[in-house]
N, CA, C and O atoms as a GROMACS GRO file, in nm:
protein
  468
    1MET      N    1   4.175  -1.394  -2.360
    1MET     CA    2   4.091  -1.511  -2.376
    1MET      C    3   4.012  -1.497  -2.506
    1MET      O    4   3.953  -1.392  -2.533
    2ALA      N    5   4.012  -1.601  -2.587
    2ALA     CA    6   3.939  -1.602  -2.713
    2ALA      C    7   3.789  -1.603  -2.686
    2ALA      O    8   3.743  -1.659  -2.586
    3LYS      N    9   3.714  -1.541  -2.775
    3LYS     CA   10   3.570  -1.536  -2.758
    3LYS      C   11   3.504  -1.589  -2.885
    3LYS      O   12   3.544  -1.554  -2.996
    4PHE      N   13   3.404  -1.672  -2.867
    4PHE     CA   14   3.328  -1.725  -2.980
    4PHE      C   15   3.252  -1.613  -3.048
    4PHE      O   16   3.194  -1.526  -2.983
    5LYS      N   17   3.254  -1.615  -3.180
    5LYS     CA   18   3.180  -1.517  -3.259
    5LYS      C   19   3.084  -1.592  -3.350
    5LYS      O   20   3.121  -1.689  -3.415
    6CYS      N   21   2.961  -1.545  -3.354
    6CYS     CA   22   2.860  -1.605  -3.443
    6CYS      C   23   2.896  -1.577  -3.589
    6CYS      O   24   2.958  -1.476  -3.621
    7ASN      N   25   2.855  -1.669  -3.675
    7ASN     CA   26   2.868  -1.647  -3.818
    7ASN      C   27   2.763  -1.547  -3.862
    7ASN      O   28   2.668  -1.518  -3.789
    8GLU      N   29   2.780  -1.494  -3.980
    8GLU     CA   30   2.682  -1.400  -4.034
    8GLU      C   31   2.546  -1.471  -4.044
    8GLU      O   32   2.537  -1.582  -4.096
    9GLY      N   33   2.442  -1.407  -3.994
    9GLY     CA   34   2.308  -1.464  -3.997
    9GLY      C   35   2.278  -1.560  -3.883
    9GLY      O   36   2.166  -1.610  -3.873
   10GLU      N   37   2.374  -1.585  -3.796
   10GLU     CA   38   2.356  -1.675  -3.682
   10GLU      C   39   2.321  -1.592  -3.559
   10GLU      O   40   2.380  -1.488  -3.535
   11LYS      N   41   2.223  -1.639  -3.481
   11LYS     CA   42   2.177  -1.565  -3.363
   11LYS      C   43   2.215  -1.639  -3.235
   11LYS      O   44   2.184  -1.757  -3.219
   12GLU      N   45   2.283  -1.568  -3.144
   12GLU     CA   46   2.318  -1.625  -3.014
   12GLU      C   47   2.195  -1.628  -2.925
   12GLU      O   48   2.125  -1.527  -2.911
   13LEU      N   49   2.168  -1.744  -2.864
   13LEU     CA   50   2.052  -1.761  -2.777
   13LEU      C   51   2.088  -1.760  -2.629
   13LEU      O   52   2.001  -1.739  -2.544
   14GLY      N   53   2.216  -1.783  -2.598
   14GLY     CA   54   2.260  -1.784  -2.459
   14GLY      C   55   2.404  -1.823  -2.445
   14GLY      O   56   2.462  -1.888  -2.533
   15ARG      N   57   2.464  -1.782  -2.332
   15ARG     CA   58   2.605  -1.811  -2.305
   15ARG      C   59   2.621  -1.838  -2.155
   15ARG      O   60   2.570  -1.763  -2.072
   16TRP      N   61   2.692  -1.945  -2.121
   16TRP     CA   62   2.712  -1.986  -1.982
   16TRP      C   63   2.854  -2.035  -1.960
   16TRP      O   64   2.914  -2.093  -2.050
   17THR      N   65   2.908  -2.012  -1.841
   17THR     CA   66   3.032  -2.076  -1.798
   17THR      C   67   2.990  -2.205  -1.730
   17THR      O   68   2.911  -2.202  -1.635
   18THR      N   69   3.041  -2.318  -1.778
   18THR     CA   70   2.995  -2.447  -1.727
   18THR      C   71   3.104  -2.552  -1.750
   18THR      O   72   3.213  -2.521  -1.795
   19ASN      N   73   3.072  -2.675  -1.717
   19ASN     CA   74   3.161  -2.788  -1.741
   19ASN      C   75   3.107  -2.871  -1.856
   19ASN      O   76   2.986  -2.877  -1.878
   20PHE      N   77   3.196  -2.933  -1.930
   20PHE     CA   78   3.159  -3.011  -2.048
   20PHE      C   79   3.234  -3.143  -2.043
   20PHE      O   80   3.356  -3.145  -2.030
   21LEU      N   81   3.160  -3.252  -2.055
   21LEU     CA   82   3.219  -3.385  -2.057
   21LEU      C   83   3.197  -3.443  -2.196
   21LEU      O   84   3.087  -3.488  -2.228
   22PRO      N   85   3.302  -3.442  -2.280
   22PRO     CA   86   3.285  -3.487  -2.418
   22PRO      C   87   3.283  -3.638  -2.431
   22PRO      O   88   3.325  -3.711  -2.341
   23HIS      N   89   3.233  -3.684  -2.545
   23HIS     CA   90   3.237  -3.825  -2.578
   23HIS      C   91   3.382  -3.870  -2.574
   23HIS      O   92   3.469  -3.802  -2.628
   24GLY      N   93   3.410  -3.981  -2.512
   24GLY     CA   94   3.546  -4.031  -2.504
   24GLY      C   95   3.617  -4.000  -2.374
   24GLY      O   96   3.725  -4.051  -2.348
   25GLY      N   97   3.556  -3.914  -2.291
   25GLY     CA   98   3.614  -3.887  -2.160
   25GLY      C   99   3.669  -3.746  -2.146
   25GLY      O  100   3.678  -3.671  -2.243
   26GLY      N  101   3.703  -3.713  -2.025
   26GLY     CA  102   3.755  -3.582  -1.993
   26GLY      C  103   3.649  -3.494  -1.931
   26GLY      O  104   3.530  -3.524  -1.934
   27ARG      N  105   3.696  -3.384  -1.875
   27ARG     CA  106   3.607  -3.285  -1.813
   27ARG      C  107   3.673  -3.150  -1.834
   27ARG      O  108   3.789  -3.130  -1.797
   28TYR      N  109   3.600  -3.059  -1.893
   28TYR     CA  110   3.657  -2.930  -1.928
   28TYR      C  111   3.568  -2.818  -1.879
   28TYR      O  112   3.446  -2.826  -1.886
   29THR      N  113   3.630  -2.713  -1.829
   29THR     CA  114   3.558  -2.593  -1.788
   29THR      C  115   3.577  -2.489  -1.895
   29THR      O  116   3.688  -2.469  -1.946
   30GLY      N  117   3.469  -2.422  -1.930
   30GLY     CA  118   3.478  -2.320  -2.033
   30GLY      C  119   3.345  -2.254  -2.056
   30GLY      O  120   3.257  -2.254  -1.970
   31GLN      N  121   3.331  -2.198  -2.174
   31GLN     CA  122   3.211  -2.123  -2.207
   31GLN      C  123   3.125  -2.196  -2.310
   31GLN      O  124   3.172  -2.231  -2.418
   32LEU      N  125   3.000  -2.220  -2.274
   32LEU     CA  126   2.902  -2.281  -2.363
   32LEU      C  127   2.820  -2.170  -2.428
   32LEU      O  128   2.767  -2.083  -2.359
   33THR      N  129   2.810  -2.172  -2.559
   33THR     CA  130   2.728  -2.078  -2.633
   33THR      C  131   2.630  -2.159  -2.717
   33THR      O  132   2.671  -2.251  -2.788
   34ILE      N  133   2.504  -2.125  -2.710
   34ILE     CA  134   2.402  -2.191  -2.792
   34ILE      C  135   2.348  -2.087  -2.888
   34ILE      O  136   2.308  -1.977  -2.848
   35THR      N  137   2.346  -2.123  -3.016
   35THR     CA  138   2.292  -2.034  -3.120
   35THR      C  139   2.173  -2.103  -3.186
   35THR      O  140   2.139  -2.216  -3.152
   36ASP      N  141   2.113  -2.034  -3.280
   36ASP     CA  142   2.004  -2.095  -3.354
   36ASP      C  143   2.053  -2.201  -3.452
   36ASP      O  144   1.972  -2.271  -3.512
   37GLN      N  145   2.187  -2.213  -3.469
   37GLN     CA  146   2.243  -2.309  -3.564
   37GLN      C  147   2.329  -2.418  -3.501
   37GLN      O  148   2.348  -2.523  -3.561
   38ARG      N  149   2.381  -2.394  -3.379
   38ARG     CA  150   2.473  -2.492  -3.320
   38ARG      C  151   2.493  -2.470  -3.171
   38ARG      O  152   2.455  -2.368  -3.115
   39LEU      N  153   2.555  -2.569  -3.111
   39LEU     CA  154   2.600  -2.565  -2.973
   39LEU      C  155   2.752  -2.556  -2.980
   39LEU      O  156   2.815  -2.637  -3.048
   40VAL      N  157   2.811  -2.459  -2.912
   40VAL     CA  158   2.956  -2.440  -2.918
   40VAL      C  159   3.011  -2.435  -2.776
   40VAL      O  160   2.960  -2.362  -2.692
   41PHE      N  161   3.114  -2.515  -2.750
   41PHE     CA  162   3.181  -2.511  -2.620
   41PHE      C  163   3.325  -2.469  -2.642
   41PHE      O  164   3.397  -2.530  -2.721
   42HIS      N  165   3.367  -2.364  -2.571
   42HIS     CA  166   3.505  -2.317  -2.577
   42HIS      C  167   3.579  -2.373  -2.457
   42HIS      O  168   3.559  -2.328  -2.344
   43ALA      N  169   3.664  -2.471  -2.482
   43ALA     CA  170   3.742  -2.534  -2.375
   43ALA      C  171   3.857  -2.440  -2.339
   43ALA      O  172   3.960  -2.437  -2.407
   44GLN      N  173   3.840  -2.364  -2.233
   44GLN     CA  174   3.934  -2.259  -2.199
   44GLN      C  175   4.056  -2.307  -2.122
   44GLN      O  176   4.158  -2.238  -2.118
   45PHE      N  177   4.049  -2.424  -2.060
   45PHE     CA  178   4.157  -2.464  -1.972
   45PHE      C  179   4.226  -2.594  -2.010
   45PHE      O  180   4.308  -2.644  -1.933
   46ASP      N  181   4.196  -2.649  -2.128
   46ASP     CA  182   4.262  -2.773  -2.168
   46ASP      C  183   4.294  -2.767  -2.317
   46ASP      O  184   4.204  -2.756  -2.400
   47THR      N  185   4.421  -2.774  -2.350
   47THR     CA  186   4.460  -2.764  -2.491
   47THR      C  187   4.463  -2.900  -2.560
   47THR      O  188   4.480  -2.905  -2.682
   48SER      N  189   4.446  -3.008  -2.488
   48SER     CA  190   4.448  -3.141  -2.550
   48SER      C  191   4.309  -3.192  -2.584
   48SER      O  192   4.293  -3.310  -2.616
   49VAL      N  193   4.208  -3.108  -2.579
   49VAL     CA  194   4.071  -3.150  -2.603
   49VAL      C  195   4.055  -3.214  -2.741
   49VAL      O  196   3.973  -3.304  -2.757
   50GLY      N  197   4.129  -3.170  -2.841
   50GLY     CA  198   4.117  -3.227  -2.976
   50GLY      C  199   4.150  -3.374  -2.982
   50GLY      O  200   4.087  -3.447  -3.058
   51GLY      N  201   4.246  -3.419  -2.907
   51GLY     CA  202   4.284  -3.559  -2.908
   51GLY      C  203   4.181  -3.649  -2.844
   51GLY      O  204   4.172  -3.767  -2.877
   52ILE      N  205   4.102  -3.594  -2.753
   52ILE     CA  206   4.002  -3.674  -2.684
   52ILE      C  207   3.870  -3.673  -2.760
   52ILE      O  208   3.807  -3.778  -2.777
   53VAL      N  209   3.828  -3.558  -2.805
   53VAL     CA  210   3.699  -3.546  -2.870
   53VAL      C  211   3.703  -3.601  -3.012
   53VAL      O  212   3.602  -3.652  -3.061
   54GLY      N  213   3.815  -3.591  -3.077
   54GLY     CA  214   3.824  -3.632  -3.216
   54GLY      C  215   3.797  -3.514  -3.308
   54GLY      O  216   3.769  -3.404  -3.261
   55GLU      N  217   3.806  -3.537  -3.434
   55GLU     CA  218   3.798  -3.428  -3.530
   55GLU      C  219   3.657  -3.395  -3.576
   55GLU      O  220   3.639  -3.292  -3.641
   56LEU      N  221   3.558  -3.477  -3.546
   56LEU     CA  222   3.426  -3.457  -3.603
   56LEU      C  223   3.366  -3.320  -3.568
   56LEU      O  224   3.322  -3.248  -3.658
   57PHE      N  225   3.363  -3.285  -3.441
   57PHE     CA  226   3.302  -3.159  -3.399
   57PHE      C  227   3.404  -3.062  -3.342
   57PHE      O  228   3.365  -2.956  -3.292
   58PHE      N  229   3.533  -3.093  -3.349
   58PHE     CA  230   3.637  -3.011  -3.289
   58PHE      C  231   3.688  -2.910  -3.389
   58PHE      O  232   3.723  -2.944  -3.502
   59VAL      N  233   3.694  -2.784  -3.348
   59VAL     CA  234   3.741  -2.677  -3.434
   59VAL      C  235   3.855  -2.608  -3.361
   59VAL      O  236   3.835  -2.556  -3.251
   60LYS      N  237   3.974  -2.605  -3.420
   60LYS     CA  238   4.089  -2.539  -3.361
   60LYS      C  239   4.127  -2.423  -3.451
   60LYS      O  240   4.144  -2.439  -3.572
   61SER      N  241   4.142  -2.305  -3.390
   61SER     CA  242   4.178  -2.187  -3.468
   61SER      C  243   4.264  -2.097  -3.382
   61SER      O  244   4.294  -2.129  -3.267
   62ASP      N  245   4.304  -1.985  -3.438
   62ASP     CA  246   4.380  -1.887  -3.362
   62ASP      C  247   4.298  -1.831  -3.247
   62ASP      O  248   4.354  -1.777  -3.151
   63GLU      N  249   4.166  -1.843  -3.256
   63GLU     CA  250   4.077  -1.793  -3.153
   63GLU      C  251   4.068  -1.887  -3.032
   63GLU      O  252   4.021  -1.844  -2.927
   64GLY      N  253   4.113  -2.013  -3.044
   64GLY     CA  254   4.108  -2.107  -2.933
   64GLY      C  255   4.058  -2.243  -2.977
   64GLY      O  256   4.047  -2.270  -3.096
   65ASN      N  257   4.029  -2.328  -2.879
   65ASN     CA  258   3.982  -2.464  -2.904
   65ASN      C  259   3.832  -2.472  -2.877
   65ASN      O  260   3.786  -2.442  -2.767
   66PHE      N  261   3.758  -2.511  -2.979
   66PHE     CA  262   3.613  -2.514  -2.969
   66PHE      C  263   3.559  -2.650  -3.010
   66PHE      O  264   3.615  -2.718  -3.096
   67ILE      N  265   3.450  -2.690  -2.946
   67ILE     CA  266   3.372  -2.804  -2.991
   67ILE      C  267   3.244  -2.744  -3.046
   67ILE      O  268   3.173  -2.672  -2.976
   68SER      N  269   3.216  -2.773  -3.171
   68SER     CA  270   3.099  -2.714  -3.238
   68SER      C  271   3.010  -2.828  -3.288
   68SER      O  272   3.052  -2.908  -3.372
   69ILE      N  273   2.887  -2.834  -3.238
   69ILE     CA  274   2.793  -2.939  -3.277
   69ILE      C  275   2.676  -2.873  -3.349
   69ILE      O  276   2.597  -2.803  -3.287
   70PRO      N  277   2.663  -2.895  -3.480
   70PRO     CA  278   2.550  -2.838  -3.553
   70PRO      C  279   2.417  -2.891  -3.499
   70PRO      O  280   2.407  -3.009  -3.463
   71ARG      N  281   2.317  -2.806  -3.492
   71ARG     CA  282   2.186  -2.847  -3.439
   71ARG      C  283   2.127  -2.966  -3.513
   71ARG      O  284   2.063  -3.051  -3.451
   72GLU      N  285   2.148  -2.975  -3.643
   72GLU     CA  286   2.091  -3.086  -3.719
   72GLU      C  287   2.155  -3.220  -3.684
   72GLU      O  288   2.100  -3.325  -3.716
   73LYS      N  289   2.272  -3.217  -3.617
   73LYS     CA  290   2.338  -3.341  -3.573
   73LYS      C  291   2.289  -3.386  -3.436
   73LYS      O  292   2.312  -3.501  -3.397
   74ILE      N  293   2.221  -3.297  -3.362
   74ILE     CA  294   2.169  -3.331  -3.229
   74ILE      C  295   2.040  -3.409  -3.245
   74ILE      O  296   1.944  -3.360  -3.305
   75LYS      N  297   2.037  -3.530  -3.191
   75LYS     CA  298   1.920  -3.616  -3.202
   75LYS      C  299   1.838  -3.626  -3.073
   75LYS      O  300   1.719  -3.656  -3.077
   76LYS      N  301   1.902  -3.601  -2.959
   76LYS     CA  302   1.830  -3.614  -2.833
   76LYS      C  303   1.891  -3.521  -2.729
   76LYS      O  304   2.014  -3.509  -2.720
   77ILE      N  305   1.805  -3.456  -2.652
   77ILE     CA  306   1.846  -3.371  -2.541
   77ILE      C  307   1.773  -3.420  -2.417
   77ILE      O  308   1.650  -3.425  -2.414
   78GLU      N  309   1.849  -3.457  -2.316
   78GLU     CA  310   1.789  -3.518  -2.197
   78GLU      C  311   1.838  -3.447  -2.070
   78GLU      O  312   1.957  -3.452  -2.039
   79PRO      N  313   1.747  -3.383  -1.996
   79PRO     CA  314   1.787  -3.322  -1.869
   79PRO      C  315   1.797  -3.428  -1.759
   79PRO      O  316   1.716  -3.520  -1.752
   80LYS      N  317   1.897  -3.413  -1.673
   80LYS     CA  318   1.913  -3.500  -1.556
   80LYS      C  319   1.937  -3.409  -1.437
   80LYS      O  320   2.037  -3.338  -1.432
   81THR      N  321   1.846  -3.411  -1.342
   81THR     CA  322   1.862  -3.324  -1.226
   81THR      C  323   1.859  -3.404  -1.097
   81THR      O  324   1.780  -3.497  -1.081
   82GLY      N  325   1.946  -3.365  -1.008
   82GLY     CA  326   1.952  -3.418  -0.874
   82GLY      C  327   1.970  -3.301  -0.779
   82GLY      O  328   1.977  -3.186  -0.823
   83LEU      N  329   1.978  -3.328  -0.653
   83LEU     CA  330   1.991  -3.222  -0.553
   83LEU      C  331   2.117  -3.138  -0.577
   83LEU      O  332   2.112  -3.015  -0.572
   84LEU      N  333   2.230  -3.203  -0.603
   84LEU     CA  334   2.357  -3.132  -0.618
   84LEU      C  335   2.414  -3.135  -0.759
   84LEU      O  336   2.524  -3.085  -0.781
   85ASN      N  337   2.341  -3.191  -0.854
   85ASN     CA  338   2.397  -3.205  -0.987
   85ASN      C  339   2.288  -3.187  -1.092
   85ASN      O  340   2.188  -3.258  -1.092
   86LYS      N  341   2.310  -3.091  -1.180
   86LYS     CA  342   2.215  -3.064  -1.288
   86LYS      C  343   2.289  -3.075  -1.421
   86LYS      O  344   2.387  -3.004  -1.445
   87ARG      N  345   2.242  -3.165  -1.506
   87ARG     CA  346   2.310  -3.192  -1.632
   87ARG      C  347   2.214  -3.194  -1.750
   87ARG      O  348   2.095  -3.222  -1.736
   88VAL      N  349   2.269  -3.165  -1.868
   88VAL     CA  350   2.198  -3.181  -1.993
   88VAL      C  351   2.281  -3.279  -2.076
   88VAL      O  352   2.398  -3.255  -2.102
   89ILE      N  353   2.219  -3.389  -2.117
   89ILE     CA  354   2.288  -3.490  -2.198
   89ILE      C  355   2.246  -3.469  -2.343
   89ILE      O  356   2.127  -3.472  -2.376
   90VAL      N  357   2.346  -3.447  -2.428
   90VAL     CA  358   2.322  -3.421  -2.570
   90VAL      C  359   2.374  -3.541  -2.649
   90VAL      O  360   2.492  -3.574  -2.642
   91SER      N  361   2.285  -3.606  -2.724
   91SER     CA  362   2.323  -3.721  -2.808
   91SER      C  363   2.317  -3.677  -2.954
   91SER      O  364   2.224  -3.608  -2.996
   92THR      N  365   2.418  -3.719  -3.031
   92THR     CA  366   2.426  -3.680  -3.171
   92THR      C  367   2.393  -3.797  -3.263
   92THR      O  368   2.382  -3.911  -3.218
   93ASP      N  369   2.376  -3.767  -3.390
   93ASP     CA  370   2.336  -3.869  -3.487
   93ASP      C  371   2.444  -3.974  -3.514
   93ASP      O  372   2.416  -4.075  -3.578
   94ASN      N  373   2.565  -3.952  -3.467
   94ASN     CA  374   2.671  -4.053  -3.482
   94ASN      C  375   2.690  -4.132  -3.352
   94ASN      O  376   2.794  -4.195  -3.331
   95GLU      N  377   2.588  -4.128  -3.266
   95GLU     CA  378   2.582  -4.204  -3.141
   95GLU      C  379   2.688  -4.163  -3.039
   95GLU      O  380   2.733  -4.244  -2.959
   96GLN      N  381   2.727  -4.036  -3.042
   96GLN     CA  382   2.816  -3.982  -2.940
   96GLN      C  383   2.732  -3.904  -2.839
   96GLN      O  384   2.627  -3.849  -2.873
   97THR      N  385   2.779  -3.902  -2.715
   97THR     CA  386   2.709  -3.835  -2.608
   97THR      C  387   2.800  -3.730  -2.544
   97THR      O  388   2.916  -3.757  -2.516
   98TYR      N  389   2.745  -3.613  -2.523
   98TYR     CA  390   2.816  -3.502  -2.460
   98TYR      C  391   2.733  -3.456  -2.341
   98TYR      O  392   2.611  -3.450  -2.349
   99ILE      N  393   2.799  -3.423  -2.231
   99ILE     CA  394   2.728  -3.384  -2.110
   99ILE      C  395   2.766  -3.240  -2.073
   99ILE      O  396   2.883  -3.206  -2.060
  100ILE      N  397   2.663  -3.159  -2.055
  100ILE     CA  398   2.680  -3.024  -2.003
  100ILE      C  399   2.649  -3.036  -1.854
  100ILE      O  400   2.536  -3.064  -1.816
  101ASP      N  401   2.750  -3.014  -1.770
  101ASP     CA  402   2.736  -3.030  -1.625
  101ASP      C  403   2.736  -2.891  -1.562
  101ASP      O  404   2.839  -2.825  -1.557
  102ASN      N  405   2.621  -2.849  -1.515
  102ASN     CA  406   2.607  -2.715  -1.458
  102ASN      C  407   2.616  -2.715  -1.307
  102ASN      O  408   2.580  -2.616  -1.242
  103GLY      N  409   2.662  -2.826  -1.250
  103GLY     CA  410   2.676  -2.834  -1.104
  103GLY      C  411   2.543  -2.817  -1.035
  103GLY      O  412   2.445  -2.882  -1.071
  104MET      N  413   2.538  -2.729  -0.936
  104MET     CA  414   2.415  -2.706  -0.860
  104MET      C  415   2.327  -2.600  -0.926
  104MET      O  416   2.214  -2.577  -0.881
  105LEU      N  417   2.376  -2.534  -1.031
  105LEU     CA  418   2.300  -2.427  -1.094
  105LEU      C  419   2.191  -2.482  -1.186
  105LEU      O  420   2.203  -2.593  -1.239
  106SER      N  421   2.088  -2.406  -1.204
  106SER     CA  422   1.975  -2.445  -1.287
  106SER      C  423   2.016  -2.467  -1.433
  106SER      O  424   2.106  -2.400  -1.484
  107ILE      N  425   1.950  -2.562  -1.498
  107ILE     CA  426   1.974  -2.587  -1.640
  107ILE      C  427   1.856  -2.538  -1.725
  107ILE      O  428   1.854  -2.559  -1.846
  108LYS      N  429   1.759  -2.472  -1.664
  108LYS     CA  430   1.639  -2.429  -1.736
  108LYS      C  431   1.671  -2.337  -1.853
  108LYS      O  432   1.614  -2.353  -1.961
  109SER      N  433   1.762  -2.242  -1.835
  109SER     CA  434   1.793  -2.150  -1.944
  109SER      C  435   1.867  -2.220  -2.057
  109SER      O  436   1.850  -2.185  -2.173
  110ILE      N  437   1.951  -2.319  -2.023
  110ILE     CA  438   2.020  -2.397  -2.126
  110ILE      C  439   1.919  -2.478  -2.206
  110ILE      O  440   1.924  -2.482  -2.329
  111LEU      N  441   1.827  -2.544  -2.136
  111LEU     CA  442   1.723  -2.621  -2.203
  111LEU      C  443   1.636  -2.531  -2.290
  111LEU      O  444   1.596  -2.570  -2.400
  112GLY      N  445   1.605  -2.412  -2.241
  112GLY     CA  446   1.525  -2.319  -2.318
  112GLY      C  447   1.595  -2.278  -2.449
  112GLY      O  448   1.532  -2.270  -2.554
  113ALA      N  449   1.726  -2.254  -2.441
  113ALA     CA  450   1.802  -2.217  -2.560
  113ALA      C  451   1.810  -2.332  -2.659
  113ALA      O  452   1.820  -2.312  -2.780
  114LEU      N  453   1.806  -2.454  -2.606
  114LEU     CA  454   1.809  -2.573  -2.692
  114LEU      C  455   1.670  -2.608  -2.745
  114LEU      O  456   1.654  -2.700  -2.825
  115GLY      N  457   1.569  -2.535  -2.700
  115GLY     CA  458   1.432  -2.558  -2.747
  115GLY      C  459   1.359  -2.665  -2.669
  115GLY      O  460   1.259  -2.719  -2.715
  116GLU      N  461   1.409  -2.696  -2.549
  116GLU     CA  462   1.346  -2.797  -2.463
  116GLU      C  463   1.279  -2.725  -2.346
  116GLU      O  464   1.313  -2.611  -2.314
  117LYS      N  465   1.183  -2.794  -2.282
  117LYS     CA  466   1.115  -2.737  -2.165
  117LYS      C  467   1.167  -2.797  -2.038
  117LYS      O  468   1.121  -2.761  -1.930
   0.00000   0.00000   0.00000
């Protein structure tokens, strides 16, 4: 399994196995990594993610299929919690929305890594 590696000078703030619902549809399970520079999702179980997400934030390499959203492109972070569903909605400056779906697990650590309370 490919593993995300930080760039030189980039600091990892947290890593979670979670679900990701990209702009345009779909649902992918994989690894979310938040750094001081970007949000990165490694879609571990779907190789067609590039066709759905588009090329803007999609990075394909020998290491695997990644969605990489630079922090400066993130315009809004919105937590949504219910009894059985905890989500973080990430909106970007190009009016796309991405959902981090953590199921019944807490999203507090994800929000903390994103700089939200």
